[in-house]
BAKE-293369 format. One record per residue: chain; z negated, y, x of N, C-alpha, C, CB in turn. Coordinates in steps of 0.05 Angstrom, whole numbers, plus 32768, in hexadecimal, padded with zeros to 4 digits. Glycine has a CB too. Layout:
BEGIN
chain=A, n_z=Z, n_y=Y, n_x=X, ca_z=Z, ca_y=Y, ca_x=X, c_z=Z, c_y=Y, c_x=X, cb_z=Z, cb_y=Y, cb_x=X
...
// end
This chain:
BEGIN
chain=A, n_z=80CC, n_y=8121, n_x=81CC, ca_z=80DF, ca_y=8126, ca_x=81E3, c_z=80FB, c_y=8138, c_x=81DD, cb_z=80E8, cb_y=8109, cb_x=81ED
chain=A, n_z=80F7, n_y=814A, n_x=81E4, ca_z=8104, ca_y=8160, ca_x=81E5, c_z=8125, c_y=8159, c_x=81E7, cb_z=80F9, cb_y=8170, cb_x=81FC
chain=A, n_z=8139, n_y=8156, n_x=81D5, ca_z=8153, ca_y=8152, ca_x=81DF, c_z=8165, c_y=8135, c_x=81D4, cb_z=814F, cb_y=8152, cb_x=81FF
chain=A, n_z=8150, n_y=8129, n_x=81C6, ca_z=8160, ca_y=8113, ca_x=81C3, c_z=816B, c_y=8116, c_x=81A9, cb_z=8151, cb_y=80FA, cb_x=81C6
chain=A, n_z=8184, n_y=8110, n_x=81A0, ca_z=8198, ca_y=8113, ca_x=8189, c_z=8193, c_y=8100, c_x=8173, cb_z=81B5, cb_y=810F, cb_x=8194
chain=A, n_z=8195, n_y=8106, n_x=815C, ca_z=8197, ca_y=80F7, ca_x=8141, c_z=81B1, c_y=8101, c_x=812F, cb_z=817C, cb_y=80FC, cb_x=812F
chain=A, n_z=81BC, n_y=80F0, n_x=8118, ca_z=81C9, ca_y=80F6, ca_x=8107, c_z=81BA, c_y=80E6, c_x=80ED, cb_z=81E4, cb_y=80F2, cb_x=810F
chain=A, n_z=81BA, n_y=80FA, n_x=80DC, ca_z=81B4, ca_y=80EB, ca_x=80C3, c_z=81D0, c_y=80EB, c_x=80A9, cb_z=8197, cb_y=80FC, cb_x=80B7
chain=A, n_z=81CD, n_y=80D9, n_x=80A0, ca_z=81E8, ca_y=80CD, ca_x=8093, c_z=81DE, c_y=80BF, c_x=8081, cb_z=81FB, cb_y=80BC, cb_x=80A3
chain=A, n_z=81E3, n_y=80C0, n_x=806A, ca_z=81D3, ca_y=80B8, ca_x=804B, c_z=81E7, c_y=80A2, c_x=8040, cb_z=81D1, cb_y=80D5, cb_x=8030
chain=A, n_z=81D9, n_y=808E, n_x=8034, ca_z=81E4, ca_y=8072, ca_x=802A, c_z=81F5, c_y=807E, c_x=800E, cb_z=81C7, cb_y=8059, cb_x=8021
chain=A, n_z=81FE, n_y=8062, n_x=7FFA, ca_z=8201, ca_y=806A, ca_x=7FE1, c_z=81EB, c_y=805A, c_x=7FD1, cb_z=821D, cb_y=8065, cb_x=7FD7
chain=A, n_z=81D3, n_y=8055, n_x=7FDC, ca_z=81C0, ca_y=803E, ca_x=7FCA, c_z=81BB, c_y=8056, c_x=7FAC, cb_z=8197, cb_y=8031, cb_x=7FE0
chain=A, n_z=81B5, n_y=806C, n_x=7FAB, ca_z=81A6, ca_y=8076, ca_x=7F96, c_z=81C7, c_y=8082, c_x=7F81, cb_z=818C, cb_y=8093, cb_x=7FA3
chain=A, n_z=81E0, n_y=8088, n_x=7F8F, ca_z=81F4, ca_y=8096, ca_x=7F92, c_z=820B, c_y=8084, c_x=7F93, cb_z=81F0, cb_y=80A7, cb_x=7FA6
chain=A, n_z=821C, n_y=8074, n_x=7F88, ca_z=822C, ca_y=8062, ca_x=7F91, c_z=824C, c_y=8078, c_x=7F95, cb_z=822C, cb_y=8046, cb_x=7F7A
chain=A, n_z=824E, n_y=8090, n_x=7F8D, ca_z=825C, ca_y=809E, ca_x=7F8F, c_z=8264, c_y=80AB, c_x=7FB0, cb_z=8253, cb_y=80AA, cb_x=7F7C
chain=A, n_z=8242, n_y=80A4, n_x=7FBA, ca_z=8242, ca_y=80BA, ca_x=7FD6, c_z=8251, c_y=809D, c_x=7FE9, cb_z=8215, cb_y=80CA, cb_x=7FE5
chain=A, n_z=8260, n_y=80AE, n_x=7FFB, ca_z=826D, ca_y=8090, ca_x=800B, c_z=8253, c_y=8096, c_x=8026, cb_z=829D, cb_y=8092, cb_x=801B
chain=A, n_z=8258, n_y=8073, n_x=8026, ca_z=8243, ca_y=806B, ca_x=803C, c_z=8248, c_y=8078, c_x=8057, cb_z=8243, cb_y=804C, cb_x=8041
chain=A, n_z=8230, n_y=807E, n_x=8063, ca_z=823A, ca_y=8089, ca_x=807C, c_z=8239, c_y=80AD, c_x=8082, cb_z=8259, cb_y=807E, cb_x=807C
chain=A, n_z=8244, n_y=80BC, n_x=8069, ca_z=8248, ca_y=80DB, ca_x=8062, c_z=8232, c_y=80DF, c_x=8076, cb_z=8243, cb_y=80E9, cb_x=803F
chain=A, n_z=8243, n_y=80F0, n_x=808C, ca_z=8229, ca_y=8102, ca_x=80A0, c_z=8223, c_y=811B, c_x=808C, cb_z=8237, cb_y=8111, cb_x=80C6
chain=A, n_z=81FC, n_y=811E, n_x=808A, ca_z=81F4, ca_y=812C, ca_x=808E, c_z=81EF, c_y=8151, c_x=809E, cb_z=81F1, cb_y=811E, cb_x=808E
chain=A, n_z=81DB, n_y=8145, n_x=80B5, ca_z=81E1, ca_y=8152, ca_x=80CE, c_z=81E1, c_y=8143, c_x=80E7, cb_z=81D2, cb_y=8165, cb_x=80D1
chain=A, n_z=81E2, n_y=814F, n_x=80F9, ca_z=81D4, ca_y=8147, ca_x=8110, c_z=81C5, c_y=815A, c_x=811E, cb_z=81E4, cb_y=813C, cb_x=8120
chain=A, n_z=81AB, n_y=814D, n_x=8128, ca_z=8190, ca_y=815E, ca_x=8135, c_z=818B, c_y=8158, c_x=8152, cb_z=8174, cb_y=8156, cb_x=8127
chain=A, n_z=8180, n_y=816A, n_x=8161, ca_z=8176, ca_y=8163, ca_x=817A, c_z=8156, c_y=8167, c_x=8177, cb_z=8183, cb_y=8175, cb_x=8192
chain=A, n_z=8142, n_y=8156, n_x=817E, ca_z=8126, ca_y=815D, ca_x=8182, c_z=811E, c_y=8178, c_x=818B, cb_z=811B, cb_y=814C, cb_x=8194
chain=A, n_z=8107, n_y=8181, n_x=8183, ca_z=80FF, ca_y=8199, ca_x=8194, c_z=80EE, c_y=818E, c_x=81A6, cb_z=80F2, cb_y=81B2, cb_x=8185
chain=A, n_z=80E2, n_y=81A9, n_x=81B6, ca_z=80CA, ca_y=81A0, ca_x=81C1, c_z=80B6, c_y=8193, c_x=81C3, cb_z=80C3, cb_y=81A8, cb_x=81C3
chain=A, n_z=80B1, n_y=8190, n_x=81A3, ca_z=8091, ca_y=8177, ca_x=81A2, c_z=80A0, c_y=8160, c_x=819C, cb_z=8072, cb_y=817B, cb_x=8187
chain=A, n_z=80BF, n_y=815E, n_x=819F, ca_z=80CA, ca_y=813F, ca_x=8199, c_z=80D4, c_y=8142, c_x=817C, cb_z=80AE, cb_y=8124, cb_x=819A
chain=A, n_z=80D6, n_y=815B, n_x=816D, ca_z=80DA, ca_y=814F, ca_x=8153, c_z=80F1, c_y=815B, c_x=8143, cb_z=80C2, cb_y=8151, cb_x=8142
chain=A, n_z=80FA, n_y=814D, n_x=8131, ca_z=810A, ca_y=8155, ca_x=8121, c_z=80FF, c_y=8161, c_x=8104, cb_z=811B, cb_y=8141, cb_x=8120
chain=A, n_z=8107, n_y=816F, n_x=80F0, ca_z=80FC, ca_y=816F, ca_x=80D8, c_z=8111, c_y=817A, c_x=80C4, cb_z=80E2, cb_y=817E, cb_x=80DA
chain=A, n_z=8110, n_y=816A, n_x=80B4, ca_z=812B, ca_y=8174, ca_x=809B, c_z=811F, c_y=8174, c_x=808B, cb_z=8145, cb_y=8165, cb_x=8093
chain=A, n_z=811F, n_y=8182, n_x=8075, ca_z=8120, ca_y=8182, ca_x=805C, c_z=812D, c_y=8189, c_x=8046, cb_z=8115, cb_y=8188, cb_x=8059
chain=A, n_z=811C, n_y=8185, n_x=8026, ca_z=8132, ca_y=8184, ca_x=800F, c_z=814F, c_y=8170, c_x=8017, cb_z=813C, cb_y=81A6, cb_x=800A
chain=A, n_z=8141, n_y=8159, n_x=801B, ca_z=8158, ca_y=8145, ca_x=801F, c_z=815B, c_y=8140, c_x=7FFD, cb_z=814F, cb_y=8124, cb_x=8036
chain=A, n_z=816E, n_y=8139, n_x=7FF2, ca_z=8171, ca_y=8132, ca_x=7FDC, c_z=8164, c_y=8115, c_x=7FD8, cb_z=818C, cb_y=8134, cb_x=7FD7
chain=A, n_z=815E, n_y=8103, n_x=7FC1, ca_z=8156, ca_y=80EE, ca_x=7FBC, c_z=816E, c_y=80D2, c_x=7FC1, cb_z=814A, cb_y=80F3, cb_x=7FA2
chain=A, n_z=8160, n_y=80C4, n_x=7FDC, ca_z=8181, ca_y=80B0, ca_x=7FDA, c_z=8175, c_y=809C, c_x=7FF6, cb_z=81AB, cb_y=80C9, cb_x=7FE4
chain=A, n_z=8177, n_y=8095, n_x=8007, ca_z=8179, ca_y=8085, ca_x=801D, c_z=8191, c_y=808C, c_x=8034, cb_z=817C, cb_y=8069, cb_x=8010
chain=A, n_z=817D, n_y=8093, n_x=804A, ca_z=818C, ca_y=809D, ca_x=805C, c_z=8188, c_y=808C, c_x=8077, cb_z=8186, cb_y=80BB, cb_x=805F
chain=A, n_z=81A2, n_y=808F, n_x=808B, ca_z=819C, ca_y=8080, ca_x=80A4, c_z=8197, c_y=8097, c_x=80B7, cb_z=81B5, cb_y=806C, cb_x=80AE
chain=A, n_z=8186, n_y=8093, n_x=80CF, ca_z=8183, ca_y=80A6, ca_x=80E4, c_z=8197, c_y=8098, c_x=80F4, cb_z=8164, cb_y=80AC, cb_x=80F0
chain=A, n_z=81A5, n_y=809E, n_x=810B, ca_z=81B1, ca_y=8091, ca_x=8120, c_z=81AA, c_y=80A4, c_x=8135, cb_z=81CF, cb_y=808C, cb_x=811E
chain=A, n_z=819B, n_y=8099, n_x=8146, ca_z=819A, ca_y=80AC, ca_x=8167, c_z=81B4, c_y=80A9, c_x=816F, cb_z=8184, cb_y=80A0, cb_x=8183
chain=A, n_z=81BE, n_y=80BE, n_x=8178, ca_z=81DC, ca_y=80C0, ca_x=818B, c_z=81D4, c_y=80C4, c_x=81A6, cb_z=81F2, cb_y=80DA, cb_x=8185
chain=A, n_z=81B9, n_y=80D0, n_x=81B2, ca_z=81B2, ca_y=80DB, ca_x=81CE, c_z=819C, c_y=80D0, c_x=81D4, cb_z=81AF, cb_y=80F8, cb_x=81D0
chain=A, n_z=8198, n_y=80BE, n_x=81EC, ca_z=8183, ca_y=80B3, ca_x=81E8, c_z=816E, c_y=80CA, c_x=8200, cb_z=8188, cb_y=8090, cb_x=81EF
chain=A, n_z=8158, n_y=80C6, n_x=8202, ca_z=814C, ca_y=80D6, ca_x=821F, c_z=8155, c_y=80CF, c_x=8233, cb_z=8130, cb_y=80D5, cb_x=8225
chain=A, n_z=8154, n_y=80D4, n_x=824A, ca_z=815B, ca_y=80C8, ca_x=825F, c_z=8141, c_y=80B2, c_x=826B, cb_z=8164, cb_y=80E0, cb_x=8272
chain=A, n_z=8150, n_y=809E, n_x=8274, ca_z=813F, ca_y=8082, ca_x=8278, c_z=813C, c_y=8071, c_x=8266, cb_z=8127, cb_y=8085, cb_x=827F
chain=A, n_z=813B, n_y=807F, n_x=824A, ca_z=813B, ca_y=8069, ca_x=8231, c_z=8151, c_y=805E, c_x=822D, cb_z=8134, cb_y=8073, cb_x=8216
chain=A, n_z=8154, n_y=8043, n_x=8218, ca_z=816B, ca_y=8040, ca_x=820A, c_z=8172, c_y=8050, c_x=81EF, cb_z=816B, cb_y=8025, cb_x=8204
chain=A, n_z=8184, n_y=8048, n_x=81EA, ca_z=8188, ca_y=8055, ca_x=81D4, c_z=818C, c_y=8047, c_x=81BD, cb_z=8199, cb_y=8064, cb_x=81D8
chain=A, n_z=8180, n_y=804B, n_x=81A5, ca_z=8177, ca_y=8034, ca_x=8186, c_z=8196, c_y=8029, c_x=8189, cb_z=816C, cb_y=8048, cb_x=815C
chain=A, n_z=8194, n_y=8010, n_x=8179, ca_z=81AD, ca_y=7FFB, ca_x=8176, c_z=81B0, c_y=8003, c_x=8159, cb_z=81A6, cb_y=7FD6, cb_x=817C
chain=A, n_z=8197, n_y=8008, n_x=8147, ca_z=81A1, ca_y=8004, ca_x=8130, c_z=8195, c_y=8017, c_x=8122, cb_z=81A1, cb_y=7FEB, cb_x=8126
chain=A, n_z=81A1, n_y=801D, n_x=810D, ca_z=819A, ca_y=803A, ca_x=80F7, c_z=8180, c_y=8037, c_x=80F1, cb_z=81A9, cb_y=803D, cb_x=80D8
chain=A, n_z=8164, n_y=804D, n_x=80EC, ca_z=8153, ca_y=804B, ca_x=80DD, c_z=8158, c_y=8053, c_x=80C5, cb_z=8141, cb_y=8054, cb_x=80E4
chain=A, n_z=8156, n_y=804B, n_x=80B2, ca_z=8154, ca_y=804A, ca_x=8097, c_z=813E, c_y=805B, c_x=807E, cb_z=8150, cb_y=8030, cb_x=8097
chain=A, n_z=8141, n_y=806A, n_x=807B, ca_z=812A, ca_y=8075, ca_x=8068, c_z=8136, c_y=8081, c_x=8048, cb_z=8119, cb_y=8091, cb_x=807A
chain=A, n_z=8121, n_y=807E, n_x=8038, ca_z=812D, ca_y=8081, ca_x=801A, c_z=8114, c_y=809B, c_x=801E, cb_z=8129, cb_y=8061, cb_x=7FFC
chain=A, n_z=8123, n_y=80AF, n_x=8012, ca_z=8117, ca_y=80C6, ca_x=7FFD, c_z=8119, c_y=80C9, c_x=7FDE, cb_z=8123, cb_y=80DE, cb_x=8005
chain=A, n_z=80FA, n_y=80C7, n_x=7FCF, ca_z=80F7, ca_y=80CA, ca_x=7FB7, c_z=80E4, c_y=80D7, c_x=7FAA, cb_z=80F8, cb_y=80B9, cb_x=7FB1
chain=A, n_z=80D9, n_y=80D1, n_x=7F93, ca_z=80C6, ca_y=80E4, ca_x=7F83, c_z=80AC, c_y=80D0, c_x=7F95, cb_z=80C9, cb_y=80E5, cb_x=7F57
chain=A, n_z=80A1, n_y=80BC, n_x=7F99, ca_z=8091, ca_y=80B3, ca_x=7FA2, c_z=8092, c_y=80AB, c_x=7FBA, cb_z=808C, cb_y=80A7, cb_x=7F97
chain=A, n_z=80A2, n_y=80B5, n_x=7FCB, ca_z=80A4, ca_y=80B1, ca_x=7FE5, c_z=8098, c_y=80CF, c_x=7FF4, cb_z=80C4, cb_y=80A9, cb_x=7FEA
chain=A, n_z=808A, n_y=80DD, n_x=7FF1, ca_z=807F, ca_y=80FB, ca_x=7FF3, c_z=8097, c_y=810D, c_x=8014, cb_z=8050, cb_y=80F7, cb_x=7FFE
chain=A, n_z=8085, n_y=8108, n_x=8027, ca_z=8096, ca_y=8119, ca_x=803A, c_z=8092, c_y=80F8, c_x=8054, cb_z=8083, cb_y=8145, cb_x=8045
chain=A, n_z=80AC, n_y=80F1, n_x=8053, ca_z=80AB, ca_y=80D5, ca_x=8064, c_z=80A7, c_y=80E5, c_x=8088, cb_z=80D0, cb_y=80BD, cb_x=805E
chain=A, n_z=809F, n_y=80D6, n_x=8099, ca_z=809B, ca_y=80DD, ca_x=80B2, c_z=80A6, c_y=80BE, c_x=80BF, cb_z=807B, cb_y=80E7, cb_x=80B9
chain=A, n_z=80BA, n_y=80C4, n_x=80D1, ca_z=80BA, ca_y=80AE, ca_x=80DF, c_z=80BF, c_y=80B3, c_x=80FD, cb_z=80CC, cb_y=809E, cb_x=80D5
chain=A, n_z=80B8, n_y=809C, n_x=8111, ca_z=80AA, ca_y=80A7, ca_x=8126, c_z=80B9, c_y=8090, c_x=813E, cb_z=8083, cb_y=80A6, cb_x=8120
chain=A, n_z=80D0, n_y=8090, n_x=814D, ca_z=80E2, ca_y=808A, ca_x=815B, c_z=80D3, c_y=807E, c_x=8177, cb_z=80F5, cb_y=80A1, cb_x=815E
chain=A, n_z=80CE, n_y=806C, n_x=817B, ca_z=80CA, ca_y=8063, ca_x=8197, c_z=80E5, c_y=8055, c_x=81A6, cb_z=80B2, cb_y=804C, cb_x=8195
chain=A, n_z=80E9, n_y=805C, n_x=81BD, ca_z=8103, ca_y=8054, ca_x=81CA, c_z=80F5, c_y=803F, c_x=81E9, cb_z=8118, cb_y=8077, cb_x=81D4
chain=A, n_z=8105, n_y=8033, n_x=81EC, ca_z=80F8, ca_y=8017, ca_x=8201, c_z=8106, c_y=802B, c_x=821C, cb_z=810B, cb_y=7FE9, cb_x=81FC
chain=A, n_z=80FD, n_y=8020, n_x=8228, ca_z=8108, ca_y=8029, ca_x=8249, c_z=811A, c_y=801C, c_x=8246, cb_z=80FA, cb_y=8022, cb_x=8266
chain=A, n_z=8132, n_y=8031, n_x=825D, ca_z=814E, ca_y=8022, ca_x=8267, c_z=814B, c_y=800B, c_x=827C, cb_z=8163, cb_y=8039, cb_x=8277
chain=A, n_z=8156, n_y=7FF7, n_x=827E, ca_z=8150, ca_y=7FE2, ca_x=8299, c_z=814F, c_y=7FCB, c_x=8290, cb_z=8135, cb_y=7FE4, cb_x=82A9
// end
């Protein structure tokens, strides 16, 4: 779905010198409903939905993803429940 906005923040799981919640970037889904982010450093990140699709409820908890050697290229699918 086009136009859904997410922010990517990093956590301190791999590097305690990194501040929790440090914003990496904000992105909006394309016409295919996708966001691609490459070349992330190995650590744990949280993805927050900041703008939900019309008629859908915004996610209330972040999605946690860990990037590392053994992970490969993680793909995350987000399904929003309908409002109401």
